[in-house]
C-alpha positions in Angstrom: 5.1 188.0 109.7 2.0 188.8 107.5 -0.6 186.1 107.3 -1.8 185.8 103.7 -5.6 185.3 103.3 -6.5 183.3 100.2 -9.7 182.0 98.8 -9.8 178.4 97.6 -9.6 179.4 94.0 -6.3 181.2 94.5 -5.0 178.4 96.7 -5.8 175.8 94.0 -4.2 177.9 91.3 -1.0 178.3 93.3 -0.9 174.5 93.7 -1.5 173.9 90.0 1.0 176.5 88.7 3.7 175.2 91.1 3.2 171.7 89.6 3.6 173.0 86.0 0.0 171.9 85.2 -1.2 175.2 83.9 -0.7 176.4 80.3 1.6 176.7 78.5 3.5 173.5 78.9 7.1 173.4 79.9 9.5 172.1 77.2 12.4 170.4 79.0 12.5 167.3 81.2 15.3 168.5 83.5 13.6 171.8 84.1 10.4 169.9 85.0 12.2 167.7 87.6 14.0 170.7 89.1 10.7 172.4 89.7 8.9 169.3 90.9 12.0 168.2 92.9 11.2 164.5 92.1 9.7 161.9 89.9 8.6 158.9 91.9 9.6 155.5 90.6 6.9 152.8 90.9 6.9 149.5 88.9 3.2 149.6 88.2 2.6 150.3 84.6 -1.1 149.7 84.1 -1.1 152.8 81.8 2.6 153.8 81.9 5.3 153.9 84.6 4.5 156.7 87.0 7.7 158.7 86.4 6.9 158.7 82.6 3.3 159.5 83.1 4.1 162.5 85.4 6.6 163.8 82.8 4.0 163.3 80.0 1.4 165.2 81.9 3.7 168.2 81.9 5.5 167.9 78.6 3.0 166.1 76.4 4.0 164.3 73.2 7.5 165.9 73.2 8.5 163.7 76.1 9.9 160.2 75.4 11.1 157.8 78.2 14.5 157.7 76.5 15.0 161.3 77.7 14.8 160.2 81.3 17.2 157.3 80.8 19.7 159.6 79.0 19.5 162.3 81.7 20.1 159.6 84.4 22.8 157.5 82.7 24.6 159.7 80.2 24.1 163.4 80.9 24.0 162.8 84.7 21.7 165.8 85.1 19.3 163.6 87.2 20.0 160.9 89.7 18.0 158.0 91.2 18.0 157.7 95.0 15.6 155.9 97.3 12.9 155.3 94.6 13.0 158.9 93.5 14.5 160.7 90.5 15.9 164.1 91.4 18.0 166.8 89.9 21.7 166.4 90.4 21.8 170.0 91.6 19.9 168.8 94.7 22.3 165.9 95.4 23.8 167.5 98.5 20.4 168.0 100.1 19.9 164.2 100.2 23.4 163.1 101.1 23.8 165.5 104.0 24.5 163.3 107.1 24.6 160.2 105.0 27.7 158.9 106.7 25.8 158.8 110.0 22.9 156.8 108.5 21.1 154.8 109.9 19.8 156.0 113.2 17.8 152.8 113.8 19.8 150.6 116.2 18.9 147.3 114.7 20.0 148.4 111.2 23.3 149.8 112.7 23.9 146.5 114.5 23.3 144.5 111.3 25.7 146.7 109.3 28.3 146.4 112.1 28.0 142.6 112.2 28.4 142.5 108.4 31.2 144.9 108.0 33.3 142.4 106.1 30.3 141.8 103.7 30.1 145.6 103.2 33.8 145.8 102.3 33.4 142.8 99.9 30.6 144.7 98.1 32.6 147.9 97.8 35.7 146.0 96.7 33.8 144.1 94.0 32.1 147.3 92.7 35.5 149.0 92.7 36.9 146.3 90.5 34.0 145.3 88.3 31.1 147.8 88.7 28.5 148.7 87.6 26.8 145.4 88.6 23.3 144.1 89.1 22.4 142.8 92.5 22.4 139.2 91.2 26.0 139.5 90.3 27.1 140.3 93.9 27.8 137.3 96.1 26.2 137.1 99.6 29.0 137.0 102.1 27.0 138.1 105.0 27.5 136.4 108.4 24.2 137.6 109.9 21.1 137.3 107.7 18.7 140.3 107.5 15.7 139.5 109.7 12.3 140.5 108.5 8.7 139.1 108.6 8.3 140.5 105.1 9.7 140.0 101.6 13.1 141.3 102.6 13.8 138.5 105.0 17.3 137.1 104.2 17.6 139.4 101.1 21.0 140.3 102.3 22.6 141.6 99.1 19.5 143.8 98.3 19.5 145.2 101.8 23.2 145.9 101.9 23.0 147.7 98.5 20.0 149.8 99.8 21.9 150.7 103.0 25.1 151.6 101.2 23.1 153.8 98.9 21.5 155.6 101.9 25.0 156.1 103.3 26.3 157.6 100.1 28.9 154.9 99.5 27.3 153.5 96.3 24.9 154.8 93.8 22.5 153.6 91.0 24.5 154.0 87.8 21.5 153.0 85.6 19.1 150.2 84.9 18.8 147.1 82.8 15.1 146.9 82.3 13.7 147.3 85.9 16.9 146.0 87.5 19.2 148.6 89.0 22.9 148.7 88.2 25.1 149.6 91.1 28.5 151.3 91.3 30.7 153.3 93.6 29.2 156.7 94.3 32.3 158.5 93.3 31.9 157.1 89.7 28.3 158.2 89.5 27.9 161.4 91.4 29.7 164.6 90.3 32.6 165.9 92.5 32.5 169.3 94.1 29.0 169.4 95.5 28.5 171.7 98.5 28.8 170.1 101.9 25.7 170.9 104.0 24.8 170.2 107.6 21.8 168.1 108.3 19.8 171.1 109.5 20.8 173.2 106.4 19.8 170.4 104.1 16.4 170.0 105.9 15.7 173.7 105.6 16.6 173.8 101.9 14.5 170.6 101.2 11.5 172.2 102.9 12.0 175.4 100.8 12.3 173.4 97.6 9.3 171.3 98.4 7.2 174.4 99.1 8.1 175.9 95.7 7.1 172.6 94.1 3.8 172.4 95.9 3.0 176.2 96.1 1.0 175.7 99.3 1.2 173.0 102.0 0.8 172.4 105.7 3.7 173.1 108.0 3.1 169.7 109.6 1.2 166.7 108.3 1.0 162.9 108.7 4.4 161.3 108.3 4.9 159.3 105.1 7.9 157.3 103.9 10.5 158.8 101.6 9.1 162.2 100.8 7.2 164.3 103.4 4.1 166.2 102.5 4.8 169.1 104.9 7.2 172.0 104.6 8.1 173.1 108.2 8.8 176.8 108.4 9.4 177.4 104.7 7.5 180.3 103.1 5.0 182.4 104.9 1.8 181.6 106.9 -1.6 181.6 105.1 -5.2 181.0 105.8 -7.5 179.5 103.1 -11.1 180.6 103.2 -13.4 177.8 104.2 -10.5 175.5 105.3 -9.5 175.1 108.9 -6.0 175.6 110.2 -3.0 177.5 108.8 -0.9 176.8 105.7 2.5 177.8 104.4 2.6 179.4 101.0 5.3 180.4 98.6 4.9 184.2 98.6 6.3 184.5 95.1 3.4 182.3 93.8 0.6 184.6 95.1 -1.2 186.8 92.6 0.3 185.3 89.4 -1.7 185.1 86.2 -3.4 181.7 85.6 -4.5 180.0 82.4 -5.7 176.4 83.0 -5.8 173.3 80.9 -7.0 169.7 81.2 -4.6 167.0 82.3 -4.7 163.3 83.2 -2.5 162.6 86.2 -0.7 159.6 87.6 -2.1 158.4 91.0 1.4 159.2 92.3 1.3 162.8 91.0 2.3 165.3 93.7 -0.8 167.4 93.0 -2.9 164.6 94.5 -0.3 162.6 96.5 -1.3 164.4 99.8 -4.9 163.1 99.9 -5.8 165.4 102.8 -4.6 168.5 100.9 -6.5 167.4 97.8 -9.7 167.1 99.8 -9.1 170.5 101.6 -8.3 172.5 98.5 -10.0 170.7 95.7 -12.8 168.8 97.4 -11.3 165.8 95.7 -11.5 162.4 97.3 -9.1 159.8 96.0 -7.6 156.4 97.0 -5.3 154.3 94.9 -7.3 151.1 94.7 -4.8 148.7 93.1 -4.3 147.0 96.5 -8.1 146.5 96.9 -10.1 143.5 95.8 -11.8 144.3 92.4 -15.3 144.1 93.9 -14.4 146.9 96.4 -13.0 149.4 94.0 -15.0 152.6 93.3 -12.9 154.1 90.6 -10.6 151.4 89.2 -7.2 149.7 89.6 -5.1 152.6 88.4 -7.6 155.4 88.0 -6.1 158.7 86.6 -7.2 161.9 88.4 -8.6 164.5 85.9 -7.5 168.1 86.3 -9.6 170.7 84.4 -8.4 174.3 84.9 -8.0 174.7 88.7 -10.3 171.8 89.7 -9.9 168.1 90.1 -13.1 166.9 88.4 -13.0 163.2 88.1 -11.1 160.0 87.4 -10.5 157.9 84.3 -10.3 154.1 84.8 -8.0 153.0 82.0 -5.6 150.2 81.1 -3.0 150.0 78.4 -3.5 146.8 76.4 -0.1 146.8 74.6 -0.6 143.4 72.9 -4.0 144.5 71.6 -2.7 148.0 70.7 -5.5 149.7 72.6 -5.9 152.1 75.6 -8.9 150.6 77.2 -11.1 153.2 78.9 -13.3 151.2 81.4 -15.1 154.2 82.9 -15.0 158.0 83.2 -16.0 159.0 86.7 -17.4 162.5 87.0 -17.0 164.1 90.4 -18.9 167.1 89.0 -21.1 167.0 85.9 -18.9 167.5 82.9 -19.8 170.3 80.5 -19.6 169.5 76.8 -16.3 171.4 76.8 -14.9 169.3 79.7 -16.0 166.1 78.0 -14.3 167.1 74.8 -11.1 168.1 76.6 -10.9 164.8 78.5 -11.4 162.8 75.4 -8.8 164.9 73.6 -6.3 164.1 76.5 -7.2 160.4 76.2 -6.4 160.5 72.4 -3.1 162.3 73.1 -2.2 159.7 75.8 -3.0 156.8 73.5 -1.0 158.4 70.7 1.9 158.9 73.0 1.7 155.2 74.0 1.2 154.3 70.3 -2.2 152.9 71.0 -5.7 153.7 70.0 -8.5 154.5 72.4 -11.3 152.0 73.0 -14.0 153.0 75.4 -15.3 149.8 76.9 -17.1 151.3 79.9 -19.3 154.2 80.7 -19.5 157.7 82.0 -20.5 157.7 85.6 
């Protein structure tokens, strides 16, 4: 198979186009999620919830969070599973082999010991669903053992495990709380049955189309891998060691860039090693660090300009005060006047979308 030779500019543009961060913007939320394959759910909303911020970065002011809720709960064009929002057309890729989950012996033993509890949950949802976890009695006979926050959280753990097994599903949310129901009442019937190997291959292919270019193998991460296996075709990127996998359909396409503010969980930057290799962009989410040890801020937004990641914006939404507080704008490379104007325009657009006004309380660094 031909090995594609790419310079870093082309590699970056492939990655940016694949993530729908070039111009012009897409216009439909479901189309965006189908291309990206996911929106990650995270409760942190220092600026906005990550799923909404990722959608806004692509769709702009035309996006409203109600669209996501409607797609999940009414249209059923998207579904929530394991902290990710995905297109319902991909449902079979994530439920393949679900009946055999889990592979971990301790989890299998806990489920076996609590089979009557499992049946109680399914019977109750069948009669009364959808329900919040707090509405489901704990009839476990063996508590869930953990040294962390899940210790003895038996209802929560059972619901998570039954979701992974494809027996129940998230029917919607009440605020941040999930509403649970039988899978057959949430998921559409007639989805294709795939083997585990077929599903893995298709997930790799879908992930590569969403990323454009990625490593065949990389460090294992929970929930969503950063690598793509044998998908696509091999590539070498000038000035970067090792080989890559590239979506051949993405090579040589026209590119028109724009400026965008990104969520820290955005897939353009989520693989920090790839971001450093292709974009010379160093980034760490610092919300878990003590304030004194932060370089860029609690929830710093990466800044994309054309095909470069050029800085971070340390911002916080003060909803009570009606302001988007901009604590600092960190320049990884010196901003030109055009870049400065573009970043400030994006901040104004973000504030307008949040129904806030911009207040710069910090400095350019």
